[in-house]
Each structure stands twice: as C-alpha cells, then as structure tokens.
N, C-alpha and C positions, 0 to 999 in steps of 0.2 A: 256283923252280919244280924245280929239281935235288932241292932237301931234300924235297918233296913226292913225288917219285917214288922215291925211295929209301928213306923212311922215312912215309910218309904224314903228314908233319909240316909245316904251311903256316909254315915258319919261315925265318930268315935266319942266317948265320954273318958278316955284316958288321953292326957296330955304328957309327950315324953320329948317333944322337938318343938324348936322354937316356933315353927309356924303356926304350932297348935296351941302352945303357951300364950303367944302373942294376941289371940283371939281376945282373950279376957273371959269369954264364956265356952259352957259346954252346952250340948256338944259341938264338936268342929267337924268340918269336913275331911274324910278320910284321903288323906293324897299323898301321905309320906311312903306309903306302900303301894303297890296297884291294887285296882279293884276286884280281878279276877277270884281271889281265894274268897274273900267275903261274899262276893256275888254266889259262887258255886255253895257255899254253905247254907247262905240264905235259900236258896232253891231248895236243898235237902231239907232246911226246917218246914218250909211250906209244905212238903210231903209227909210232916211229921216225925222228922228225925231231929235227934239232940244236936245241938252244934258241934261238940266233941267227936260223937260217933260218927256224923257227916264228914268231918275234917277227917279223922282216922282212916274213915272209908277210902275217900279219894287220895290220900298219900299212900295207900297199900295198892289202890288200882294204879297209879301212876307207875309205882315201881314194878307190878305186873307187866304192865302195857310196855315198859321200856325192856323188860327182860326178852319178851316175845318179838319187840321190834327189832331188837339187837341181831337176832337169830335170823329175822327176814331181810334185814341189812346184810348180814355176812354173805347169804345166800344169792342176792342180788349181785354182789360183789365178784360171785363165782367160787365161793368156797364150797368147800365139800361138806355134806351135811353132819360129819362127825365135828369137822371144826366149826362148823357153824352154830351148832349144839355147846360146842366147849366156850365159843363166845358168849353165848347166853348163859352158861355156868358160871362165867366170870362174874357177869353181872349180878347173879342170882347170890354168888358169895361175897359180893364186896360189902364188907361190913359197913362203911359209911352210907352206902344206899339203903342197907337193910335198916340201919337206925332212921333213917328218914322217913321210911315205910312207917315208922311205929310213933312217928312225932306229927303234931299239928303244924305244919311247914309246907312250903311250895316248892321243895327241891325236886322231889320224886316227880311231880307233874309237871314240872319246867323241862327235867330231863326226858320224859318222854316226848314232849312235845318236839324235844330239840332231835330226837331220834328219828321221830316220825318225820320230819323235815330231812333229814338225811336219807331215809328209806325211799322217801317220795321222789328225792330229785334224782337219785340213782336209778330207780325205776323208770321216771320219766325219759330220762337220757336214753333209753334203747331205742325210743321212736318218736318221742316229741308229738305223740296223737292221742294222749289221754289228757281230755280237758278237765276232768275231776280231780287229776293229781297237780295239776298245774295252779287250781282255784286252791285245793287243799293247803299246798306248800304256803301260798301266802297267807292264808286264813290261821292256820296253827302257828305259822310266825308271829302273826297278831295275837294270838291266843297266848304264847309263850312270854310274850311282853306283859299282857296282862296279869300273868302269874308272878312275874321277877322282871324288873327294871332291865336286869341282864339281857333281857332278850333283844334290848336294843342292838345287841353286838352281833345279833344272829340277823339282823335286817338288811344290812349292806349285802351279805352271803345271798340272802333270796331276793333282792331285787337285783343284782348281778345276774344271777341263773335266770329270772325271769326276762330279763332284757336279753340274755343270750339266747333264749328259748325262743323268742320273737322272730330272731335270725333263722333259726332251725326250723320253724314250724310254719305249715302253711296257713294256720289260723291264729292270729294275734290275739283274739279276744279273750282267751282262758288266761294267757300271760297277764294281759291288762287287767282283769279281773282278780286275779291271784295279788297282783300289786296293789289295786283298789281297797281290797279286803284289808291287806296288811297295812296300809297307810291308814286306812278309814278308823281302825280298831287302837292304833296305836296315838294316831291324831286327836281322837276324840278324848281319850284319857289325857295325854297332854295337855289338849286346850281346856279340860275341866281344871286340872292342877294351875293352870295359869292364871285362870278365872277367880279360884279361891285363895292363890298363896303367891301370884305373880312371878311362878318359876314354874317350870313343866316338870 
C-alpha cells in the first residue's frame, strides 16, 4: 500500500515466495495475494490515515457488516426476529471472527462479502425483479476474490445463480451485467498475475 501511494506501483519490497525472489530485484509486483487489501489501505492512506489504522478499521467494519448481514439473511429465510437476532449474536460471539476483526487480515472483509452474496441471492429469488441485486451479486463476488483468492470457489455459485436468474427473469441484462462484473474483476487480476509471473 505504501509503495502504491508513493510510486503508483502495486509492488512489494519484501520477498517471501519464489516468484518474488526469482526477480532478483526489488520492488517486485504484488501478486502472491490479491490486490484488494493493499488497494483499500492505499485509498485510506490517501485520505490521511495511517496504514495500520486503515487496516484495523476495515477489519472491524467487515466484522460488523457480517453480523448485520447474518441477521438480514436469517430474516429473508423466514426466521423469526428472535432467531434472526440469535444468529447475529452467534457471529458476534465467535472468537475467531472477533480475533480477525482486530487483526490486519482480510478474513472479516471476505466473510462480509460472502454473507452479502448469500443475502442478495435469497432476497432476489423472491421476485427476480431487482436489477441492482443481480449486479451486486456479481460485483461483490468479484470483490471477494480481490480480498482472498478463495473467492474463486464462490464464483461458480454466483455464476450458476445468474444463469438460473436469466431463465426466471424477464430481463437478462442485470444477470449478464453481474456476470461481467464478476469475471471482469477477477479476470483482470488473473491476467496481471500471468503477465508478471506466468501463472494466475
């Protein structure tokens, strides 16, 4: 993030992995992990925030968003208010998630993205008429990939849903737009990795 704000290069000065060390010089392109986290921190730094402060903020934010979305998801699934609140409290009291919220890691943001996708799909399935939900399902799945490469395993679920939605909805364009957003975001990162390392 510091290199990005100072030189507009998404690079790292630390070499831990073969594709970094093999370059022989530093800085090297930041490819071993997705670019979403350093991009978010760089955006916060451009507004005057300290890197660690920005990172902790987004970790905590992801945790809080995941709690709220868990309750919203439970309600969409037909749970009573009491049970929906209980589901949110289970997330709130999860020691691992609480730990992630206080660390400079991407887990809480990834979980928030994943929970949003689940909520948006369940809500959209009630009518298949909300174009913004279809677009956001694809875009947030792409964003999940930008935070953690594990988002790759979320993409088939989203793609299958968007294909199913095309058959159920009178308008195909929101579903196509969601798929384009998802493939465009993840594809750009994979293409950059291939260019710099020969592997996605």
